[in-house]
N, C-alpha and C positions, 0 to 999 in steps of 0.2 A: 581682610582679603590679601592674599599674597600678591604683591606687585611684580609683574614680569612682562617683558615684551614677547615672551614665548607663550602662546596660548595653550598648547598641549604638548605633553611629553608622551610619546607612544612607546611603550615598553614591550619588547619582543624577546622572550626567552627562546633559546634555540638548542635543540638536540637532534642531530642526525636527520635533518629535513632538507637536504641539498636539492631534492627534486622540486620542492615547493617554495623554498625561501626567496628566490628572485621575484616571483609573482607576489609574494606577501609584501616584501619591501617596496616594490613598485606601486602597489595599491596605496601605500602611505605617501610616497613621493608625488603621486598624481592627485592628491587631495586638492580641492579648491581653496582650502584654508592655507594662508601663508605662514611661514616661520614655524613649522611643526618640527619639534625635536624628536629624533628617533634614537632610542637607546636599545642596542642589541646586546644580549648577554649569551655568549656561547657556554653551554653547560657541559663541557667535556665531550664535544662531538668527536666521533672517530671517522666521519666522512668529510666531504669538502665544505661543510656548512661554514666553518670559521673563515676559510679562504674566500668564499663568496661574500660574507659579511664585510671582511676587510677591503675587498674590492669596491663595494658600495661606499665604505668610509673614505677611501681615497678620492672618489669622484664627487662626493656630496659633503659639504661642510656641516650640514645639520645631522649627519649620521655619526654616532659614537658607538664603538664596539668595545665590550668588556669580555673578559675570559675568566672562567673558574673551573676547578675540577668538578667532576660530576656530583652535584648536590641536589638535583631535581628542581622543578619549576619554581617552587616557593622561594628557595634561596636565590635563584636567578632574578626573580622579580624584586626581592628585597634589596639586592645589590644595585639594581637600576634605580630604585626609589631613593637611594642615598645620593645619586647624581642627578636626579630629575630637577629641572628648573622651570617647568611650565606651570601655569596657573591651574591647569587641570591635567589629569593623568588618564590614559586609556591603555588597556592591556590587549595585546594581540598575539595569538599563538602563531607560530612560524609556518604552519601549513594552511592558515586561513587568510582571508583578505578583508579589506574594508571597501564598501561602496564608495564611489568617487566623491560624494558630497557629504558623507556621514559626519565627519569631524566638525565641519562648519555648522551643520544643522544642530548638532548637540551643543557646541559652544554658544551659538546664538540663543538657544533655549536656556542654557545655564545662566548666561548673562542677563537675560530678560527676566527670569523668575527667581534669581538668586539661589540657584539649586546647589545642594551638596552633591547631588547625583542626578544624572540624566540617563534613563534606561530606554532602550529601543528593541525592536524585533531582531532576533537572531534567525537568519535564514540558512538552512542547510543546503548544500549543493553537491552534486556528483557529476560525472561525465554525461549522465542521462537527464538530470532534471534539477529543479529547485523545490524545496518544501520547507514549511515551518513545523518544527518538531517539538518545541517547548509548549506544553499545554496552556500555561498562563498567557503566553504571547498570542496564541490562537484565539483564546476566549476573551481576553480583556484588554489587549493592546490595540484596540480598534478605534480609539479616539484619543485626542490630546488631553492629558491630565496635567494641568499646569503645576499644581502644588499638592503633594500628598505626603503621607508618612507610612511607615510599616504598620502603625496602629490603625490608620484609616483605610489602608489597602493591604490587609494581611496576606492576600494571595501572592504578593510579591515574594514571599519567603520560598515559594516553589521555584523561583528563578535564582539560582545561586552561582551562576557563571559570572566571573569578573570581567568578561570580555565585551559583552554587548552593552557597554555603558561608558559614560564619562564621569570622573569622580574629582571633586575639588581636592587639590593637594593640601590645601589648608585644613580641611576636615581630616584628612589622613594623618597629618602631622600633629594636629591638635589633640587627637585621641591616641597617638602613638600606634597607629595601625600598621601591622606587618603580617606577612603570610607565615603560617607555621611551616617549618622546613622538614624535609624527609618524609612526607606523607602524601597520600593520594587525595586527602581531603582539604587541600589548601584553599581552594575556592570556597568550599562550604564554610569553613571556619572564618575566613576573612570577610566574606559577604554577609553572613548571618550577623556577625558583630557590627559590621559597618551599618547595616540597616538600622540598628538600635541607636546609632549616633547621628543619623541624618534627620535634620529638621525640615528640609525641603527636598522632596524627590519628584522629578518631572518624568512623565512617561510620554514618549513619542510614538505615534502609530505608524512608524516607518521602519524599514529594514536598515539597520545601522551596522550589521556585522554578517559576514559570510563564513559559515562554518563548513569545512570540507569533510564530507562523510567518507571515511577511509576504513576499508576492511582490515588494513594492516596496522591501524593505529594502536597505541598502547591502551586506549580506553576500551578496545574490543577484546583484550585479553582477559582471561579469568585467572585469579589467584586468590588464595585466602587472605593475603596481606592487603589486597585492595579492600576487601570487605571489612577487615579489622580496622583499617584506617578510617573508613567512612563511619563505621559504628562508633569508634572511639571519639572521633570529632563530634559526632551528634550528641553523644553522652556528655562530653565536656562543655557543650554549649548551654546546658540546662541552667546552670547557676547564673550565667549572664542574663538570660531572659527572666529568671526569677527576680534578680536584683532590679530589673526594669519593670517589674510587675507585668510582664508580657508572657505569662504562662500559656495563655490561649494561642499565642503565635507559635510558641515552642511546640505545642501539640500539633499544629499544622505542619511545622517542619518535620516533626517525628513521623506523621502519616506520609508526608511526601517522600522522606527517605526510605521508609519501609516499602512504599509502592515501587520505588526505583529498584530496590534490592531484591524484591520478589517478582520483579517484572521481566524486562528484556533479557537480563543475563542469567536468570535462574535456570531455565531449561538447559542452557549451555553448560552450567555447572554440573548437572546430572549427566549430560551426554559426554562431556570431555574431561572431567576431573577424576582422579583416583578416588575410590570409595572413601578412604580415610580422610581425604581432603574435603569431600562432600560433607561428611559429618561435621568436620571442623567449621566449614562455612555455615552450615545450618545452625550450629551453636552460636556462632557470631551474630547472625541475623536475629536469632531468637532473643538476644539481649534487648534489641529494640522492640521486638514483637511483644515481649512481656510488659512493656510500658504502655501498650495500647489497652484501652478499656474494651469491654465486650461490645459497646456501641460502636466504637471505632472500627473494630474488626468487621462488623457487618455494614459498614458505611458503603453504600452503592456509589456515593459521590467520589470516594477516593479509591475504592478497590473493585476490580472486576470480580466476577464469580470465581474465576480461576485463581486469582490472587487471594480471595477469601479462603478458599480450600487450602492453599499453601500456608497461609497465616495460621489457620486453626491447627494444622498438623505440626507446624513449628512450635506453637505455643505449648503443645503437649509432648514435645520431643518424640513424636511418632515418625522418626526418620526413615525407618525401613519401609513403612507404609507409604511415605511421601515419595521415595525413590520408585517404588512399585507403581504408584499412580502416575508419576511423570513418564515412566517408560511405556506404560500401556494404559492411558487414561480411560479407555472404554471397557477395561476389564475390571470386575468387582474383586479381583483377588487381593487387592490391597487391604480390603476390609478385614480379612482374616489375620492380618499382621498387626492391627490396631489393638493395643492392650487396654486402653481406657474407654470405658463405656460412655463417659461424659464427652469425650472427643467424638465418638461415633454419633452421639446425639447432636452435637454442634454441627457436624458435617451434613446431617440429614437435609436441612433446608437448602443450603447452596447446591448440594449434589442433586437433589430432586429438581431444583430450578435449572441446573445445567443439563440434566437428562431430558426434561420435558419443557424446556423453555418455549414459550409461544403457545402452549396449550392451556386454556383458561382453567380447566379443572385442577391443574397442578399448581397454579399460581396462588391458590388460597390455602395451600398446605402450611400449617404452622408447626413450630417445634413442639415435640411431644412432652407431656408431663412424665410419662413412664419411659425413661431413656432406654431400658433394655428392650421393651416391646418395639419401639420405633427404630432402634438400631437394627433389630432383626428385620423389620419391615423395609428398611433402607436396603439391606442386603438382598432381600427377595425381589424388590422392585428393580434393582440394578441387574440382577441375574435374568429377570424376566425380559427387561429391555434388551439385553444382549441376545437372548434366545430369539426374540422377535426379529432383531436385525439380521441374525443369521438365517432364520427360516424364510425371511422375505426375499432372500437372494437365491433360494433353492427352488427351482421350478421342476417338479418331479416329472411331469409329462414331457417337457422339452428335453430333459436329460435322457429319458427313456428313448425318445426318438433319435437323439444323437448317437447313442451307443448301438441302437438297433440298425442304424444306417451304416455302421462301420463295415460289415461284410460286403455290401454293395459297392461302397467306395473303394475298398481294397481290390475287388474284382475289376473295377474300372481302371484302377492304377495299373494292374497287370496287363490290361488290354491297351494301356497308354491312351485312354480317352480323356478329353478335356484337360490336358495337362497344364494349361495356363489359365485356369479360372480366376477371375477377379471378383471380389465381393466388395460392395460399397454400402455405406449408410450415412445418415445425417441425424444429429441430435438423438442419439441412442435409438435409432430406427423409428423416430416419431414424426419426422417431417421430411418434406421434399421441396424446399424453397431457397436453399442456401448453396454453399459451395459444392456439397455432395450432389445435389440435383443438377447443377450446371455442368459439372465435370462428367456426370453420367450421360447427360444429354449430348455433350460433345462426343463422347465415345460411341454412343449408339448411332449418331449421324455421320461421323467421320471414319469410324472403324467398326462397321456393322458385323463383321465376322468375329470380332473379339468376344470371347465368352465372358462378358461382364454382367453381373447381376446386382440389382439394387434391393437391399433388404429393408422392408418397411412394415410397420405394424398394420395389420388389416383394419384397425380402427382409426388410422390416421386420416385427418380431413384432406390430406394431399394425395390420397391413393389414386383418385381419378385423374389427377393432373399428370402424374408420372407414368401411370399404367399404359397410355398409348405408345410410349417409347418401347414397350416390350421388356422382357427379362426382369420384371418386378416380382419379387418373391416375398410371401408373407413371413414375417418374423416367427421363428420357432416352428415352422411347418416342416413336413417330411423333406421337402426339397431343400429348405434351408439347412437341415441336418446333413443331407448328402453333400451339398455344395461346400459346407464347412470342412468336411473331411478332404475334399478335393482341391480347395483353394490354395493358390500360391501367392496371390496378392490380396491384401486387405487395405481398404481405403476408408478413412473415417474422419469426421470433423470433431470427434470426441476421443474417448479412451478405448474404443472398439468394443465396449460392453454391449452395444446393440447388435453387433455382428456375431459375436461368439456366444455359445451357450454358457450358462452359469458354471462356475468352478473349473471350467476347462480353458478359460480365456488365456490366462497368463502363460501356462506351460506350452500351450499350442502356439501362441504367437511367437514365443521365444524360439520354438523349435524349428518351424518350417516355413513361415510366411514372410513376405516382404511387406512391411507395415508402413503405410503412408499417412501421415497426420496432415490433413488439409487445413485445419483450423476453421473457425467461424468467420473470422475477419482478419484485420491487421492488428497484430499484437503491439502493445506499447502504452495504451491508455490505462491499463492496469497490469499489475504483476499477476501472472497465472501460476498454476501448480504444475504445468506441463514441463517438468524438468527431467533431465536424464536419470536422476536418482529415482524419481517417482514412476517414470515410464521407460525403463531400460529396453523395452521391446520395440520402441519407435525406430524404424529403419531410416525414414526420411521425414523431414519437417519442411513444409512449404511456407515460404515467407515472401514478402512483397517489396521490402526496401532494405537499405543498409543498416538502419537502426534495429530492425527486427533481426537481421542476420547476425549482427554483433551481439544482440541480447541472447539469442539461443546458443550462440557459441560461448560467449564469455560468462554470462550469468546463469544460464540453464544447463550448461555442461555438455552440450552435444558437439560431436566432432565436426570440423568444417565440412567434411565430405557428406555429412548427414543433412546439413541445412541447405535446402535448394531454393535459390533466389529465382523464382519463376513468376510470381504474382498469383493471386487467388482466382479461381474459376469464375465466380459470379460477376467480376468486373468486365469480363469479355462481352457480357450482354448489354453493356452500357455504352452510350456515345461518349466521346472524350470532350465534347462541348455541348452547350445548350443549343438545341435546334428547334425550329418551328415556333409556333405561338405558345404563350404561357398557358399552363393548365389552370391557373388560379387555385392551386392546391398547396397547402402547407402540411408537411408531415411532422408530427411531434412523436419522437421515438426514444424515450428514456431507456436506459439499461436497468437491470435489476440490482437489488441490494442483497448480497449473500446473507447478511445478518438479520434480515426480516423473514421470520419463519411462519407467520400465520396472520389471520385477519386482525386480531387485536393489536399485534405489533405494527402492522401496516397502518392502521387507523391512528395509532399514537405516534407515528414516525414523522420526522421532518420531511421525508421523501413524499409521503402522501399529502402533507400540508402544502408543500411548495407546488407540486404539480396540480393538485386539485384546485388550489387557489388561482393558479395561472389559467386553467381552462374554464374557470367560472368567473373570471375577471370581467367586470362591466367594461373596462377600458379595452380589453381584448375584443369583446363583442363589437364595440364601436369601430375598432380598426378593421376587423373582418368585413363589417358592413360597408365602411367607407371605400375599401379597395375591392369589394365583391369577391372575397376569398373564402374558400372552404378549408377548415382545419380538421385533420385526421389524427386523432390521438391513439397511438398504437404502442402499448407497453411491450417490454421484452417478453420473449416466449415463456420464460419461467414465471412471469407475473400474470399470465392469462387467467390463472385460477382466481385471482383477486380483482379482476377488471371491474366487477360490479361495485367495488368500493369507490370508484371515481365517478364524479358527477359532471354535468354540463349545464350551461345556462343559455346558450345561444343555439338557434337552429343551424348555424353554420359550423358548429363544433360537433364532430362525429367521433364517438368513442367506439373503437373497433372491438367488438366483443367475441369474435371467433377467429379461427385460423383458416377459414375456407378460402379467403382471398390472400394469395401469397404476397409477402411484403415487397418482393422485388418489383411488382407492378407499380406500387406507390413510389418506390425509390426512383423509378424511371420517369414517372409522370410529374411528381411534385416539383414546385418551383424553388422551394427552399426547405431546409431542415432545422428543427429545434430539437436539441438533444442535450444530454449531460456528458456521458463518457462512452456512449455506444459506438462500436466500430462501424455502424451504418454511416457515420460521418465521412468515412473514406469513400464510400460509394458516391456521395455528393461531391467530395473533393475531385474525384475522378472525372465527373461530368462538368466541373468548374461551376458548380452551383453553390450559393452562399449557405453557410452553416452558422447558427447561433448556439454557442455552448453555454447552457444554463447550469453552471457548476456551483449551486447554492450550498452544497455540503462537501466542497472540495477537500477540506482538511479531514473531515470524518472519512471520506472515501480513501484518502491516502494513508490513513492510520489503520485501516482494516487489514487483516491477514489475507493473502500471504505476503503483502508488503506494498510499497509505493510503486507508481508507474515508472517506466524507463525512458520517459521523455518529458520535456517541459511543454505544458499545454500552450502557453502564450508564445513561446519562442519557436516551437516546432510545427504546430498544427495550423492549418489554413482556415481558422475559424475566428469569429468574434466572441470573446469570452466575457460573460457577465455573471455576476453573483447575486444580484437582487432582481425581484420581479419588476421593479420600476425601470431598471436599466434594460431588462429583456424586452419590455413593451416598447421602450424608446427605440432600441435597435431594430426591432421588428418593423416599426413604423418607417424608420429611415430606409430599411432594406426594401420595403414595398414601394416606397416613393422613388427609389433608385432603379427600380425595374427588376429586382431580384437578380442582380449581377454580382459575381465574385470580383472583389477589388483586385487591382493589379498587384498590390503588395502581397495579398494572399496567394495569387496565382504563381508568384515567383517561388513559393515554398513547395510547389507540387513535385518538382524533380527529386526532392529529398524523400517524399512520401511514396513515390511510385518509380521504381527503376524502369518499369515497362508500362506503356500506355498504348499498346498496339493491337489489342484484341487477340493476342496469341498466348495468353497464360495457360490455357488448357493444353495447347500443343506442347508447351515447354514441360508441363508436368508429365504428360504422356511420354515424352522423350526421356525424361529423367527416370521414370519407372522402367521403361524398356531397356535403357542403358544398364540399369542395375540388374535386371533379369539376365541380360546377356553375359554378366560376369559370373553368374552361378552355374 
């Protein structure tokens, strides 16, 4: 063991990170561990990074600064290793930070267990939120593992960052470990080899490293050299693993690297690189793909369906077909470009699963013995699926009504009749219980002369609820067709597909109407697809707080003038504080999961398991009986088709199986809410009622497209966050004993979540629309 009074040498390579470097260095200086040595190596920065580092060196005796010409990160770390004097070494990138106690915790563990290496969780962060992005950290870093090795825990090979760990300097020097220089694969090479030399590896179930998610970072850029570096390093590691009789671990490494290379960056290659560079990158990745066995290619554990399709095409060098598929994945035209019948046959199974995922009759399809016949069948099936998708969007009779109404509408225009008609809907004209309903109700009651009409399916269970307000029009009726020609204002909680007739929606909305996007709730709990690129015809977007406002401006691309900070309509119907006696009702309202497509998937899902287990829990039944409470389980609107899958065991648990009773009645009456990520939580926050956030699948939720949320659940929301059923039941018991009151700590977060709590959201939206109309 190297004897030294310095416990840790923290090595920080620096290149043009002046905006983040002070925070990075301060995070080390503020560590609870004493006598930490900080070695900063400036790698030829052209900004003020070196000046900032020198300033810290002048003010702190434990900071040493070195300088070199631009040689990249591997060389910078090697230079620092020559001067390191600590018993342990920790690597820190200059735009990241360390949690305040991470070094002490890792050193204590290393000393206690005699560790060559201590690993911990790497947490990513941005201005919006924190999240864990490394798969092995999410799945397996959930308990203390005192002593292990790469052979005992081979999944460690998926984590090849040199940063989220503490390493014995004696181990580094004993085996002559250094980073390769001038390559993008320096961490991969160093860590893969180091794992083979570590006799004791300790895993801490704690966050020890904060990784800054940056859109402008070098790791977000695409170049053929990056792929060449990663592939070359991976290829070069095979001999080392073979010498250690660790070929099985090398295969894991190989699958892990292929997954990364055909994953997040792949579509960006197709969309942003010149075609010749695309082909070059495909060939580079193909070198690793060829090393995979056929079983590896079909591994559902390692590769998603999309990745399997990419790998199959790469293996056969079907690059033109691959590009065609990436640019238009729903079109079968790529099949005509495939030269190899064997590749077509291999693609059949994943493509059919992709097209019909969730339908039981297609899950049993096996790869064909006659490749020509089944390749043809694949083509026919895909074309048929495409045709069905297209024809399902064409409603012949409504389109006939729309065009037939044109002469009447044009005559009305000449006579200057109904010149400011407003059209509204909610949930593609299927419901009237949310923001659309409440804003329509406000307009009918406060501006009765305004020609505003609510479009609703005649089969909606909410027809009789909204009809007494007047001006409710059946979707795709003759009157709807006429009003569509005459409308100047369109207001929707969705993409306006329920308001407009098929095929006419986009051109009409872009051409003549003021389009107001009300939203269903408060954005932030999940990333949505409502971006400026996807919906360029949105004129105004209604938001409730500064987080949302910044999100739609900075992340979703809307102009500041388009994002209206008014608050959403449905909150106007709620009190700002709990009043009167308790109703003794609990509302359980989970949101839906976009990736669950049918009954079989739901029954097999963690979603069904967690919620069904909760509402059938004997402990829950005891709590409800003890406190004389009634629980109402009401899934998301889109999950109503599958409500029969959920069970109940207590007469105090009520599974709401229809939509006749609007949700807002329960929102107003219930004493507390149990949910996961539903925006209904904001309605309870608004009333200062307690919310229990049961986020049992938080990591899975954040990994799903279109991306992670724009806030931190624990820091920003006024809820009690739990991840296990045991904790949920415990918090529920405590909340009921406390009288279903929101804590003062959570109440202090409300101003961040609601810019307005004055009951005038509808009034502000109306004013925003009329102000916009006055400009035209």
